[in-house]
C-alpha positions as CSV (number, residue, x, y, z in Angstrom):
1,M,27.4,0.9,-24.3
2,K,25.4,-0.9,-21.6
3,V,26.9,-1.0,-18.2
4,K,26.5,-4.1,-16.0
5,Q,27.5,-3.9,-12.3
6,K,26.9,-5.9,-9.2
7,V,27.7,-5.8,-5.5
8,D,28.3,-9.0,-3.6
9,F,29.3,-10.0,-0.1
10,G,31.1,-13.3,0.0
11,I,32.6,-15.8,2.4
12,R,35.1,-18.4,1.2
13,S,36.5,-21.3,3.1
14,F,38.6,-24.3,2.6
15,T,36.8,-26.3,5.3
16,M,33.3,-25.0,5.8
17,P,30.7,-25.7,3.1
18,A,28.1,-23.0,2.1
19,S,25.4,-25.0,3.8
20,E,27.1,-24.7,7.2
21,I,27.7,-21.0,6.6
22,S,24.0,-20.6,5.9
23,A,23.1,-22.5,9.0
24,R,25.4,-20.3,11.2
25,L,24.3,-17.0,9.6
26,L,20.6,-18.0,9.2
27,I,20.8,-16.5,5.7
28,E,20.5,-18.3,2.4
29,P,23.0,-17.2,-0.3
30,D,22.2,-16.2,-3.8
31,K,25.1,-18.2,-5.1
32,A,27.2,-21.0,-3.6
33,M,30.2,-23.0,-4.7
34,V,31.4,-26.4,-3.6
35,L,35.1,-27.1,-3.2
36,G,36.3,-29.1,-6.2
37,S,32.8,-29.3,-7.8
38,R,34.0,-28.7,-11.4
39,A,36.9,-30.7,-12.8
40,T,39.3,-29.1,-15.2
41,V,42.7,-29.9,-16.3
42,P,45.1,-29.8,-14.5
43,K,43.4,-28.8,-11.2
44,L,39.9,-28.7,-9.6
45,V,37.9,-25.5,-9.7
46,P,36.7,-24.0,-7.4
47,V,39.5,-24.4,-5.0
48,C,37.3,-23.5,-2.0
49,H,33.7,-23.4,-0.8
50,G,31.9,-20.1,-1.5
51,W,28.8,-18.4,-0.1
52,Y,27.6,-15.1,-1.7
53,V,24.8,-12.6,-1.3
54,V,24.5,-10.6,-4.6
55,C,22.6,-7.6,-5.9
56,D,22.8,-7.1,-9.7
57,K,19.4,-5.4,-10.2
58,P,19.5,-3.3,-13.3
59,G,18.7,0.4,-12.8
60,L,20.3,0.6,-9.4
61,C,23.5,2.5,-8.8
62,V,26.3,0.8,-6.9
63,D,25.5,2.5,-3.6
64,E,21.8,1.3,-3.8
65,Q,23.0,-2.2,-4.6
66,F,25.4,-2.0,-1.6
67,V,22.5,-1.0,0.7
68,E,20.4,-4.0,-0.6
69,V,23.3,-6.5,0.1
70,M,24.1,-5.1,3.5
71,T,20.5,-4.9,4.5
72,R,20.3,-8.7,4.0
73,V,23.6,-9.4,5.7
74,A,23.2,-7.0,8.7
75,P,21.0,-9.4,10.8
76,A,23.9,-11.9,10.9
77,V,26.6,-9.5,12.0
78,D,26.7,-10.8,15.6
79,R,26.6,-14.4,14.4
């Protein structure tokens, strides 16, 4: 059995798009979602904007993936 794991740090907002989050944090996300960008029946998905930094490198344990994500996010803590 092959194990897949990932660590991510995400920000979700009903009002602020991922591009504005990036501009404020000065960090580009690995993944972003736009409010209502995919239509499904009976509602729109996603229901909010999303901004995510992700580490899913194979061979790393969860704590190593966590360090990678937090190292990228740490410079924006004060912002």
